C-alpha positions in Angstrom: 70.5 -18.2 45.6 69.1 -16.4 42.6 67.7 -18.0 39.4 66.6 -16.8 36.0 63.6 -18.3 34.2 63.3 -18.7 30.5 60.2 -19.8 28.6 58.5 -19.3 32.0 54.9 -19.9 31.2 52.7 -19.6 34.2 55.7 -20.7 36.4 55.4 -24.3 37.6 59.1 -25.0 37.3 59.7 -21.7 39.0 57.4 -22.3 41.9 59.1 -25.6 42.5 62.5 -23.9 42.7 61.1 -21.2 45.0 59.7 -23.9 47.3 63.2 -25.4 47.5 64.7 -22.1 48.6 65.8 -20.4 45.3 64.9 -16.8 44.6 63.5 -15.8 41.2 65.3 -12.8 39.9 64.3 -12.7 36.2 61.7 -14.3 34.0 61.0 -14.2 30.2 58.1 -15.5 28.0 56.5 -14.2 24.8 53.1 -15.8 25.5 50.8 -13.0 26.5 48.2 -15.5 27.8 50.5 -16.4 30.8 51.8 -12.9 31.7 49.1 -11.9 34.2 49.1 -15.4 35.9 52.9 -15.4 36.2 53.2 -11.9 37.6 50.4 -12.0 40.1 51.5 -15.4 41.5 55.3 -14.8 41.4 55.3 -11.1 42.2 57.9 -10.4 39.4 57.4 -8.4 36.2 58.1 -10.7 33.2 60.3 -9.7 30.3 57.8 -10.1 27.5 60.2 -10.0 24.5 61.2 -13.0 22.3 64.2 -14.7 23.9 65.9 -14.0 20.5 65.9 -10.3 21.4 67.3 -10.8 25.0 70.9 -9.7 25.4 73.1 -11.1 28.2 73.3 -7.7 29.7 69.6 -7.6 30.1 69.7 -10.3 32.6 71.0 -10.1 36.2 73.8 -12.4 37.3 72.3 -15.6 38.7 73.3 -18.9 40.1 71.2 -20.9 37.7 68.9 -20.9 34.7 65.7 -22.9 34.5 63.2 -23.3 31.6 61.5 -25.6 29.1 61.9 -24.4 25.5 58.7 -25.0 23.5 58.0 -28.7 23.2 55.5 -28.8 20.3 58.3 -29.4 17.7 59.4 -32.6 19.4 56.1 -33.9 20.6 55.1 -37.4 19.6 51.5 -36.2 19.3 52.5 -33.4 16.9 54.2 -33.1 13.6 57.6 -34.0 15.0 59.4 -31.2 13.0 62.1 -30.7 15.6 64.7 -28.0 14.5 62.8 -27.8 11.2 60.3 -25.7 13.3 61.5 -22.3 14.5 60.3 -23.3 18.0 62.7 -26.2 17.8 65.6 -23.9 17.4 65.0 -22.1 20.6 67.2 -24.5 22.6 70.1 -22.8 20.9 69.0 -19.4 22.2 69.0 -20.8 25.7 72.5 -22.0 25.1 73.6 -18.6 23.7 72.6 -17.0 27.1 74.2 -19.8 29.1 77.5 -19.3 27.2 77.5 -15.6 28.0 76.2 -15.6 31.7 77.8 -18.8 32.8 75.5 -19.7 35.8 76.6 -22.5 38.1 73.8 -24.7 36.9 70.8 -24.9 34.5 67.7 -27.1 34.1 66.0 -27.6 30.7 62.7 -29.7 30.5 61.1 -31.1 27.3 58.7 -33.8 26.1 59.6 -37.5 25.7 59.6 -37.1 22.0 62.9 -35.3 21.9 64.7 -38.6 22.7 62.7 -40.5 20.2 64.3 -42.3 17.2 63.4 -39.4 15.0 64.9 -36.7 17.2 67.7 -38.4 19.2 70.5 -37.4 16.8 69.5 -33.7 17.1 69.0 -34.0 20.8 72.5 -35.4 21.2 73.8 -32.4 19.2 72.1 -30.1 21.7 73.7 -32.1 24.6 77.2 -31.5 22.9 76.5 -27.8 22.7 75.7 -27.7 26.4 78.9 -29.6 27.2 80.7 -27.2 24.7 79.8 -24.1 26.7 81.2 -25.5 29.9 78.8 -27.9 31.6 78.8 -31.5 32.9 75.5 -32.9 31.7 73.0 -35.4 33.0 69.7 -36.1 31.3 66.9 -38.6 32.0 63.5 -39.6 30.8 61.4 -39.4 34.0 57.8 -40.1 34.9 56.2 -37.3 37.1 54.3 -40.0 39.1 57.5 -41.1 40.6 58.0 -37.7 42.3 54.8 -37.0 44.2 52.7 -35.9 41.1 49.4 -37.7 40.6 49.9 -38.1 37.0 51.4 -40.3 34.3 53.6 -37.9 32.6 57.0 -38.6 30.9 59.4 -35.7 30.3 63.1 -35.4 29.6 65.0 -33.3 32.2 68.5 -32.1 31.4 70.7 -30.7 34.2 74.0 -29.1 33.8 76.7 -28.1 36.3 79.6 -25.9 35.5 82.7 -28.0 34.9 84.6 -25.9 37.5 82.3 -27.1 40.2 83.6 -30.6 39.8 80.2 -31.9 40.2 77.7 -33.8 38.0 74.0 -33.9 38.9 72.5 -37.2 39.9 68.7 -37.7 39.7 66.7 -38.3 43.0 65.3 -41.8 43.5 61.7 -42.3 42.5 59.1 -42.5 45.3 57.8 -46.1 45.8 54.2 -44.8 46.2 52.1 -43.2 43.6 49.6 -40.5 44.5 46.0 -41.4 43.3 43.3 -39.1 42.1 41.3 -39.5 45.3 44.1 -37.9 47.2 44.8 -35.2 44.6 41.2 -34.1 44.3 40.3 -34.5 48.0 38.1 -31.7 49.4 37.0 -30.3 46.0 33.3 -30.1 45.6 31.7 -30.7 42.1 32.9 -28.1 39.6 30.7 -25.6 37.7 30.5 -25.5 33.7 32.0 -22.7 31.9 29.7 -20.1 30.6 28.8 -20.1 26.8 31.7 -20.0 24.4 33.7 -21.3 27.4 33.9 -17.9 29.0 35.0 -17.9 32.8 32.2 -18.6 35.3 32.5 -15.7 37.9 30.4 -17.5 40.5 33.0 -20.0 41.8 33.6 -20.8 45.4 37.1 -22.0 44.5 39.1 -20.1 41.9 39.3 -21.8 38.5 37.0 -24.7 39.5 35.1 -24.7 36.3 35.2 -27.2 33.4 35.2 -26.8 29.6 31.8 -27.5 27.9 31.2 -28.9 24.4 31.4 -32.1 22.6 34.1 -34.7 22.2 36.1 -35.2 19.0 36.6 -38.5 17.3 40.2 -38.2 18.4 39.2 -37.9 22.0 36.8 -40.8 21.7 39.5 -43.1 20.1 40.8 -44.1 23.5 39.8 -44.4 27.2 40.1 -41.0 28.9 39.0 -41.9 32.4 41.1 -43.1 35.3 39.6 -44.4 38.5 39.8 -42.7 41.8 42.6 -45.2 42.9 44.8 -44.4 40.0 47.0 -41.5 38.9 45.7 -39.2 36.1 46.4 -39.5 32.5 48.8 -36.7 31.3 47.3 -33.2 31.5 47.7 -31.9 28.1 47.8 -28.2 26.9 44.2 -28.1 25.8 40.9 -28.4 27.5 39.4 -30.4 24.6 41.8 -33.2 25.6 41.5 -33.0 29.4 41.0 -36.3 31.1 37.6 -37.2 32.4 36.8 -36.7 36.1 37.1 -40.1 37.9 33.5 -39.8 39.0 32.3 -39.8 35.5 30.6 -42.8 33.7 33.2 -45.4 32.5 34.1 -45.5 28.8 33.6 -48.9 26.9 35.7 -50.0 23.9 33.4 -50.5 20.8 36.2 -51.3 18.4 39.7 -50.2 17.2 40.1 -46.5 18.1 36.5 -46.3 19.0 35.0 -45.8 22.6 31.7 -44.7 24.0 30.4 -43.5 27.4 28.4 -45.8 29.7 25.0 -44.4 30.8 25.5 -41.8 33.5 27.0 -38.2 33.9 30.5 -37.3 32.7 32.7 -34.2 32.3 36.2 -33.2 31.8 38.4 -32.4 34.8 38.0 -28.7 35.8 40.8 -26.1 35.4 41.4 -26.3 39.1 41.4 -30.1 39.2 44.0 -30.1 36.4 46.1 -27.7 38.5 45.8 -30.0 41.4 47.1 -32.9 39.3 50.0 -30.7 38.2 50.5 -30.1 42.0 49.8 -26.3 42.0 48.5 -25.2 45.4 44.9 -23.8 45.5 46.1 -20.3 46.2 47.9 -20.2 42.9 45.2 -18.5 40.7 45.1 -18.7 36.9 43.9 -15.7 35.0 42.2 -16.0 31.6 39.4 -14.6 29.4 38.6 -18.2 28.0 38.7 -21.4 29.9 40.7 -23.0 27.1 43.6 -20.7 28.0 43.5 -21.9 31.6 43.9 -25.5 30.5 46.7 -24.5 28.1 48.9 -22.8 30.5 48.5 -25.6 33.1 49.1 -28.3 30.6 52.2 -26.6 29.4 53.6 -26.2 33.0 56.2 -28.5 34.7 54.5 -30.2 37.6 55.5 -28.3 40.7 56.4 -31.3 42.7 58.7 -32.7 40.0 60.4 -29.3 39.7 60.8 -29.2 43.5 62.4 -32.7 43.7 65.0 -31.7 41.1 65.6 -28.3 42.7 66.1 -29.7 46.2 68.9 -32.0 44.8 70.4 -29.1 43.0 70.3 -26.9 46.1 72.1 -29.5 48.3 74.8 -29.7 45.7 75.2 -25.9 45.3 75.2 -25.4 49.0 78.1 -27.8 49.4 80.1 -25.5 47.2 80.1 -22.8 49.7 
């Protein structure tokens, strides 16, 4: 069963669907920093144009669309500009192609902020648009840690089934057991620091097992950034400067409101590979970059593979039942 990927990034959502038995037939993303990583890991040339330039005839016929339109416009950590930001309008480009191609299903992923009080009215307009082009819609705010991902990560998942199928997607039940960092990072030796100016370190036994170097901003030091070995990670963000601390690092102590400091002892950020482990990418998925910051960014922007796979398996079951 073939799928098309939009806003593909490095392909975490796509890998989850591939693991569930779908075949990737088309991919599109304008971010040049992700192209090499996507193409070398997925074995598919990516359409590098803006989605605004993609015509329905440029895409193959597929059973499903998957993709996460850029989330910065809706993020609670950002400016919350929503559709007032050009990136916030890209949902409507996704809908334009859905209307023309009419795949049996689609999946769209976005940050929790899209269902915040500020953006909920616009989000509901988007849901109405999805319904208007012929889909039964289900959406839910999920936490990735409930689906085999060792990380607190809340995201909104929207799934649509063509109305002709007579089906509506139901979300899989959360797992009763959370995965801790000690399991996620098992078997990894200590990482190596990036080279000056955070250039990649070529002398690595494990691909991408290097950590960003440099100081910590006042924003970073405004809260605890360290989780213990027995807990899931904090959210992996799209930037190395905000990467959580390794659980073996010195603890952080609260000094006052929005002011923390390190205890005595060594400390470092999670490495690029450790962030990939937390996002449930396998170790043979290699990330390509000319600056370590770009590695953290593409991993942080990805959908965790295990979350994508849980959604994909449920969809595969439903689609197979139509045959």
